Residue, then its C-alpha position, 0 to 999 in steps of 0.5 A: m574560539a574553542k568550545t567548552t565541554i558544556e557548549k559541545i554537549e549542548s551542540i550535540q544535544a541540539e543535533i540529536e533533537q534535529l535528527k529525531n525530528q528528521e526521523k519523525q518526519l521521514q516516518q510520517k512521510h513513509r506512513e502517508q506513502e503506505r496509506r496512498e498505496r493502500t488507497k490506490r490498491l483498494c480503489s483499483r481492486h474494488g473498481l475491477l469488482e464493479k466493472y465485472m459485477p455492476d450490481l455490486i454498486t446497488i448493495t449495502d456495505e453489509q451485503f457486500e461484506m457477506f458477498v465477499k465472505k461467502g464468495i472467497d470462503t470456499s476451498y476453491g477460493r483458498n486453493f486458487l489464491a494459493e495457486i496464484k501466490a505460488k506462481t508469483e513467488v516462483t516466477p516474479t516478474p520484474q517491473t521497470a519504470e516504463s512497464e509500471n507507467r503503462g500499467n497505471h494508464t491501461g485498463q482503468s476506467g474513470 
């Protein structure tokens, strides 16, 4: 049975709605993945700080903020970060799935 023009329009509109919903779901999934990656990065980096400076565990959030600000807000800190970034940009290290897996399981404390 042939579809009328109205039926075709309704069919296309329904398809558009489905695609919009799929887009929303994919965007939400992407945002969740970014949040998970950020949380993992924050935990990993803060864990390293506590590993090398265990006294950080006993200070307040405000004290930690002051420590970080004063510790990195120096010409040495800015220059060192710029140096690290420059090395990364010039010679990026390609990571394979195997090396990423090894990186996820080594050197981390629980």
